N, C-alpha and C positions, 0 to 999 in steps of 0.2 A: 674789397668787400671784406668784411669782417668773417674771420675763420676762428669757429672755437678749438681751444685748446684740446679740450678732451669732451668725449659724447655725455649728452644730457640723456637721463633717464626719461622712460618713457612716462612715468608719473608727473615730474618736474615739468616736462612740456605740455602734456595735457591738461595740469593744472594752470598752466601760462596761457594758454590758448581758451581754456574755461572763461577766464575774466573779461574777454572781448565780447562787446555787448553790442548789436545792431542800434542804432537811436530812430526811434519814430520819426517821419517828416513831419516838419512844424506845417499845419493846416492853416490857409487863410480862406475867408470867406469872399466867395465871387459871385454876382449876380449877372445872371445870364439868362435873355429871354423872360426876365421875371421870376426866375427860378434861383433860389439860393442855394450854392452847392459849397461844401467845404472841401479844397483840392489842396496840395502840396504848391508850395511857391513856384517851384522850378515848371508846373504845369498851368500856371495861370495862363499864359497867354494862348496856349494849344486851347484851353476850354472859352476864352474869348473869342477866337476864330471860328469854333465849331468844329476842331477837328477830333474832338472827344466828346462821346455822349454827357 
């Protein structure tokens, strides 16, 4: 594991962390029981099986 040679300032640490952003999941249109729903791709099977409302 990498070990820093010296301590990083609080401002630098927070500036680095602030650049990270979560991405919105890509939505897919699914038709279940005549109803069209936009759901994340990883939940398509669960919607088709009726596990999610």
